[in-house]
C-alpha positions in Angstrom: 12.2 16.3 8.1 13.6 19.8 8.3 15.0 20.1 4.8 13.8 23.1 2.8 13.0 22.0 -0.8 12.2 24.0 -3.8 9.2 23.6 -6.0 10.9 21.4 -8.5 12.0 18.9 -5.8 8.6 18.9 -4.3 7.1 18.2 -7.7 9.6 15.2 -8.2 8.7 13.8 -4.8 5.0 14.0 -5.5 5.4 12.3 -8.9 7.6 9.6 -7.3 4.9 9.1 -4.6 2.2 8.8 -7.4 4.3 6.2 -9.3 4.9 4.2 -6.1 1.2 4.4 -5.1 0.2 3.1 -8.6 2.7 0.3 -8.4 1.6 -0.7 -5.0 -2.1 -0.6 -6.0 -1.4 -2.9 -8.9 0.5 -5.2 -6.8 -2.1 -5.6 -4.1 -4.9 -5.9 -6.7 -3.0 -8.8 -8.4 -2.4 -10.4 -5.0 -6.1 -10.2 -4.2 -7.0 -11.8 -7.5 -4.6 -14.7 -6.9 -5.8 -15.3 -3.3 -9.5 -15.2 -4.2 -9.8 -19.0 -4.7 -7.4 -20.2 -1.9 -7.5 -17.5 0.8 -10.7 -15.4 0.9 -9.7 -13.6 4.0 -6.2 -12.7 2.5 -7.9 -11.6 -0.7 -10.2 -9.3 1.2 -7.2 -7.7 3.0 -5.3 -7.3 -0.2 -8.3 -5.7 -1.8 -8.6 -3.3 1.1 -4.9 -2.3 0.8 -5.4 -1.9 -3.0 -8.2 0.5 -2.3 -6.1 2.5 0.2 -3.3 2.9 -2.4 -6.0 3.8 -5.0 -7.2 6.7 -2.6 -3.6 7.9 -2.2 -3.1 7.8 -6.0 -6.3 9.8 -6.6 -5.1 12.5 -4.2 -1.8 12.8 -5.8 -3.4 12.9 -9.2 -5.5 15.8 -8.1 -2.4 17.6 -6.9 -0.6 17.1 -10.2 -3.6 17.7 -12.4 -6.3 19.7 -10.6 -9.7 19.4 -11.9 -8.7 16.7 -14.4 -10.7 13.5 -15.1 -10.7 11.1 -12.2 -8.1 8.4 -12.3 -9.6 5.1 -13.5 -8.7 1.8 -12.1 -8.9 -1.4 -13.9 -11.9 -3.4 -12.7 -13.5 -0.5 -10.9 -16.7 1.0 -12.2 -17.2 4.8 -11.9 -20.6 5.5 -10.3 -22.2 8.9 -10.8 
């Protein structure tokens, strides 16, 4: 990737990445819930993937809104 992009294009790409990470996280979390009863190993793998996308989402949120409140994920309890 050798294209030079301006700040607006970079901002759009970060926002698209954030939207994609959020969608993927939801998708994997739903898959984990559906597989819990029938395929525990598959459910564990899906949950791990959901957590990976959650981490990406949190990083992109910090870039977009530095110092803002942490992104909350449904079903995940914040521990302080």
